[in-house]
N, C-alpha and C positions, 0 to 999 in steps of 0.2 A: 585381723585375721579370723578371730572367733566369730565376729559379726558376719563376715562374708560367708564363712562356712555355714552359719545358721541360715542365711538366706538360701543357700543351695539345698540344704537338707529340707527346709520347708517346702521348696518347690518340688523336690523329688517325692516327698511324702504325699503332697497333693496329687501328683500323678498316680502314685501307687493306689490311692484311694478312689480314683476316678472310676466311673461305671464302665463296664465292658463296651457299651455302645460308644462312649466318648473315646475309647482307646481302640476303635476300629482301625484297620490298616490304612484307611484314608485320612488319618489324623497325623499330620506332619509335626514333629516336635523339634523345636530349635532352641539351642542354648546360645544366648547372646553374650557379649562381653560386658554389657552394662551392669551396674550394681543395683539398678531399679528398673521398673517398667517405665519406658518413656511416657510422657504425658499424652493423654488420649482424647484431647478436645479437637484435634484436627490440625494442630501445628506442634508436633512432638518436640520435646527437648532431647537431650542426649545426642546432639550433633547428627551426623549423617546415618549413624546406626538407628537413631530414632526415626529418621525419614525412611530408611530402608524397610523397617518392620512395622512401625505404627504410623507411618505416613502414607507413602504411595499405594500400598495394598488396599487401603481403606478410603483415603482422601486424595483427590486428584486436583491438578491445576489445569489452566487453559492450555498450557503446553506441557508435554510429557517427554520423557526420554524413550528412545527405542533401545531396548535392552535385550534384543534377540540375537545379536551377533558378537563374535569374539575377535574379529579381524580388523576392527577400526574403533576409534573413540566413539562412544555412544552418541549418535546424532539426536536431534530433536524430531518429534512427530506430533501431529495434531492430537490434542487431548479433549478437554471440554470445549475448546474452540476448534471448529472444523478448519479454519484458516485465519490468517492475520496478514496485515500489510502496514507498511509505513506510509503515512500520508505524504504524497509527493509535494503537496503545497506547504507542508509544515513537518519537517523531519523529526520534530519532537513529539509528534502525535501518531499513535498506533491505533488501528481499528481491529478488534477481535470479533469474529463472527461465531456465535455460539452454536454448539451442536444441538439439534432438535431432539425432543423426546426423551431426554435424560431424566431419570428420577433419582432422588436421594434414597437411601436405604429405608427411610420412613415413609416412602411413597409420595413425598411432595416433589414439586417440579424444580429442576435446576433451570434457572433463567437469569436474565440480566439483573433482576432485583436481588437474587441470591448473591450474584457476583459483587454488586455494590455494597450489600449488607456486610459481606466478609471483608471487603476493602475498608469499610468504616470500622470494623472490628480491629483491623491492624493499624490503620493510619490516622484515625480521628479520635483523639484523646477525650473528646466530649460526647462521643456516641454512647448510647445505653449499653451496647454490646462490646465496648472497648475491652480488650484483654491484654493487660500489660506484658505478661511474659511472652505471649505470641507476637505482640507488637515489637518487642525488642529484637526478637529473632528475625522478623520479616523486614523491619527497617534496615537492619544490617545487611541482609541478603539482597534487598532491592533498594539500594540507596538512591536510585534515580527516579523513583516514583514521585510524581508531582500531583496531577489532578486526574480524576476519573469521573465518568458520567455514563448513564444509560442513554443510548441512542434510540433503541426500541427494545422489545422483549428479547430479541435475538442478537443484539449488537451492543458492544461496550467500547467506548473510546477512552484511551489512557494517554496522558501527556507525561513526558519525562523532563527532568530539570535541564537536560541538554541533549543534543542529538547523540544517539548511540545505536549503531547498527547491530550490536550484540544484545539489545534489550530482551529479545525472546529467551535468551539463555538465563536471564534473571527470573522470568515469569514461571519457570518450572518450580520455583520455591514457594509460590503462594497457593496454598491448598484451600479447598472449600468444604465447609461444614454446613449442614442444613440449619437454617435459622430456626426451624421448629425445635431442634434440640435445645437451643438456648431458652426458648419459651417454655418447654416442658420442664426445664430445670429451674424455673422460677428466676430467670435472669442471673443465675449463679454459675460461673464457669467451673467452679470447684465441683459442682454436682453434675456437669454435663457428661463427664466420662462414665458416671454410674448409670446412665440411662440404658444403653450407652449412646455415644454420639453417632450421628448418621453422616456418611459420606456418599460418594458415588462409585467407589472402586470395586474391583472384583471380589473383595472380601468385606464382610461387615464384622464389627466387634460384637461379641456376645457376652463377654465378662472380663472385668479387670480386677485383679487382686494385687494391690501394691506390694512390690518387692517379691512377688511370688510368680505370677503368670498373667498373660493376656491371652484370651481365647478368641479366635477368629473363625468365621464360618463362610463358606462359599456363598456369593451373592448370585443367585441364578437369574436375577433380573438385570444383569450387567448389560450396559448399552452396546458393547461390542461382542456379539455372539462368538466370534472367532477366538476371543480371549477369556471366555468363561473358565474359571479355575478347574483344575483336574482333581485336586484333593478336596475332601469335604470340609476338613477343619485344619487349623494351624494352632499350635500351642507355643507361645513365646515365653522363655524363661530367662531372667537375669542371672548369669553365673559368671561373676567377674574373675574368678580364679581359673587359670588355664588348666591346671591338673584336675580340678573338679569337673571341668567340661570334658576332659579326656575320660575320666572315670565314668561319667554319665553316658558317654557314647559307647564305651566298651561294655557296659552293663545292660545296654539296650533301653536305658531310660529316656534317651533322646535319639533322634535320627540324623541330626545335623549339628555341628558345632562350628562357631566362628573361631578363628585363630587357634588351632591346636598347638600345644607346646612343641617347639622344633625337635626336641629329643625324643618325642613320641611318634613322629611322622613315619619313620622307617618301619616300626613295629605295626602301626596301623595299616600300612600298605601290605605288609606280609600277611596280615590277618584278613585281607580282602576288603578293607574299607576304601572308599574313594577319596583321594586327596585332589583337590582342585587348586590350581594357582594360575596366575595370569598377570601380565603387565597391565596396569591401569593408572589413571592420572592421580597419583597419591604421593604427597610429600610427607615425610616424617622429620620435621625440623625443630629447632629452637627459634622462637621469635625473640629478637633482640629488643629490649625496652630502651629505645634510643631517646625517647622524649623525657625520661625521668630526670629529675634534678641530679646532677653529679653522676649521670650514667657513664660508665667507661665506654659504652658503645656509641657515644657521639662521634668518636674517632673511627673513621672507616678502616684504618690500619688494624685496629683491634678486632673489628668484625671480620676482616679478611684473614687475620692471623689464626683465629679459631678454626676457620675453614681449612687451614693447612695443618692444624694440630691434631685432627682426629683420624683414627684408623678405621675407615669405612669398611675396608675388606675384612678386617678382623671382626667387626660387628656383624657383617653378613655371614661369616663362618659361625659365629655364635648362634645365628638364626637358622642355621642349617640350609642356607641358600634360599630362604623364603623372602628375601629382599634383595635390592641391588643398590650399589653406591649412588649417591646423589651429589651432583656438582653444580646444581642450579635449580631454578623453579621448574623448568621443563627438564625432561630427561636428555642426556647427552645425545641419544639416538634420534631425538625429535628433529625433523627438518627445520623447525623454527628456533632451534637452540641458538643459532648464530655463531659468531666467532669472538667470544669475549677475550680480554687480555689475560684474565686469570683462569687457570685450569686446576681446580682444587683436587689435590690428592694428598696422601699422607707425607708431609714434608716438614718435620719438626724444626729443622734448621731455619727454614723460611718463616715458619710461624713465630719462632722465638726472636728472629731478627725484626719482624714487624712489631712484635710486642715491645721490644727494646726501643724502637723508634718512637713508640707511643708513650714511653716512660715506664714500662713494666719490665723489671729485671728480677733475678733471683733475690736481690736485696729488697725489692718492692714488687712482690708478685701480684698478678691480677687475681682478685677474689670477688665472687658475687654469688647471689642466691638464684636458683632456678625453681620455678613452680612446675611440678609434674603431677601426673595422675597415677592411680593404682590400676586403672583399667579404662576401657571405653572405646567408642567407635573409632576404628582405624588406628588405635594406639598400639596395636601389636602386643608386645610384652614390655610395657614401659619401665617396670622396676628393674629387671636385669639389664635391659638396654641402657638405661640411664646410669646404672652403677658401672657398667663397662665404660661409658663416656667419662664419668667422673674420674675413674682411675686412669684412663687414657690421657685426659687433659693434664692431670697432675704429673704423670710420668713423662709425657712427651714435651710439655711446654711449661711446667711448673705452675699451672693454673689451678686455683682452689675453688671448687664449686660445692655449695651447700644446697640441699634439696628441701623443698616444702612439698610434701606429698598430700594431695587432696583428691576428692572424688572428681570424676570426669566432668560432671555438670558444673561443679564449682570452678574448674579450670576454664571451661567455655565461657562462663560468666565473667571471669577475670580478663579474658581476651577482649571483652568489650568495655573494659574499664579505662579510665584516663591514666597516664603514666605514673602519677604519684598517688593514685588511689590507695586508701588504707586496705582495701580488699586484696591488694597484691602483696601485702606484708613485706614490702621491700624487694620483691622479686625483680631481677634485671633480665630474666629470660623466661619464656613460657614454652613448654613442650606440647604443642597442639598439632596433631595431624591435620592435613589440609588438602583440598583438591587442587588440581592444576589442569582442569578439563577444558577451559575455554577462556576467551578474552573477558567475558563477563565476570568470571571469578578473579582473573588478574586485576581487573579494575576495582573490584570490591576490596581486595587485599592490599593494593599498593597505590592506588590513586591518592594524591595528596588531598583531594576533596573528601576522602572517606576516612579521615582520622577517627579513631575511637573517641567517643562512644557512638558516633553517627555511622560508622562503617567498620570494616574489619582491619583497617590499617592501625593495628594496635601499636606498632612501633613508632607511629608518627614520623614515618620515613617520607622524605621528599626528594625527588630527583627530577630536575627540569627536563632533561632529555627523555626520561621515561614518560613524563606527563605529555610531552609533545608527541611522542610515538603513539601513545594511547589516544590522543586527540585525532591523529591521522587515521588510526584504525576505526574510530567511531564514525568519522565523516567520509572516508574514502569509499569508492565503489569498485575500483580496479583491483582485482585479486593480487596482482604483483605488488602493488603499492601497499596493500594490507599486509601481505606476507613479509615484506621488507621492514615495515614498521613493527610487526610482531617480533621479528628477530632482534631488532634494535632494543625493544622493550626488555626481552629476556637477557640480552647482553648487559644492560644496566643493572638488572637484578643480580647478575653474577658479580660484576665488577664493583658495584656499590651495594653490597649485600645487606638487606634488611633481616636476613635469616642466617642461622648456621644450618647449612644443608647437610643432612646426615644420610638418610636412605630413602628409597622409594619402595613401598610395600608391594609384594606380589600376591596379596589377597588370598592367603591360604585358608581353606575350609576342609573339614573332614566330614564324610557322610557315610551312612549305612549303605551297603550295596542295594538296598531296597529303593533308594531314592533315584528316580529316573527323570530325564528331561531337563536337568538343571543346566543353565547357560551361565558361564562366568564372563560377563561383559566387561569391556574396558570402561568401567563406571564404578562409583561407590555404591550403586544400587543394584537390585536384582529383580527379576520378574517372577514372582512366586506363582503366577498363573500357569507357567510352563511346566511346573514340577508335578510329578505323579509318584505314587508309591506302588510297588509291585511285590 
């Protein structure tokens, strides 16, 4: 606690000492939930909060998200590629046609050579520019990447390990850094961020102070004149403690905070602050460690039981309505949710009956360790939420849960570990917030081909019916066939659950009334170029 408060005080002191020019009204100050500044080499850590603030605003992909609407899941839009197509003669081959005239922030050209250079950084362990941390993130997010080559200066061809109609949804996660940044840093990725690193986005990095702040400035040479940023500067600060973020907003030290404490929302509204919420593809679950030796979660009855033992409505009340109950990977209101056999709700009698069938009784209660974080991207308020669940499981079904509390990035790294890895310290569940935005994400998290550490299937979950449905989605072209397979896939995720489904986040943020133009999309990400200060 003292360490986290020290981080906050250091950040606020730095702002107080900033020059008047830096504190002009066109400087947007944001308090993140992370405990440190995400890495700034072009592939940020700290999960999707890292991508939200130190990723897309500065570094871009061939494919981008359209974050301008609130009435639908964020669709894809052309980014550094103007268009792309699946080769009709070889459905594992994709052709990306690059945008002309794009410059990195350092003035060098974005072209096919830069694309291949970055792919070598992520996927070729013998390349001079190989960056191990970024590679681990990229390989897990794009597990289908096979080969890539330059066709000409404006065209790149990529092959996947198998046909996948949803491959463009994976390409949004490969971001591009100027090769010159690496050269200027003497081929040392640890020094790249201090240059700082150059991307192609609407903002450029001007300064990084670890655990204190990251400073961004508008990039007036942005390739899309319609999306040149409206604010001059952005200051990003890691403030992991919710009440510290609230105090910073109230005192005027920041203009925007991620995840305000639920008990402070009413008073913020009455004081004129803007509170934004919205449904978006966000799961807040526990991942079951099915693959671990002697894991209790090898038995599907235990995994189902816990889904009946938790009081989701009670947890939503604790969060002051800033979340909604979860009963599957997709939301129950999603047209692709399907008709699973199980309808998870608070039913302790059913939960205890399933536990008893699996051999867990009051005389031999289920007990396990869960690894959780103290803060982090999409984690909402993990400490009070997990304490609620710990007490709830004990009272409702006699389940004993012990917590191992770690920093968010440590937890993310653990989610890419093998089931019996010493890094898990015996944890049989991980509380990692996760997206549910598209089939590409579904494949990453649940395909039996993507078991950790090669993908995000930490659980080492395998369901033949699910894999067959996913194969149909990847290869079919008829929308009705694809929708039917998507529904089947989600039904299997409910009835043979790899996760304890808890809640879906409603993405609360609190902002000064000076902040205008913000759009809360149905996405984990935001478009900072739309925001202005008045």
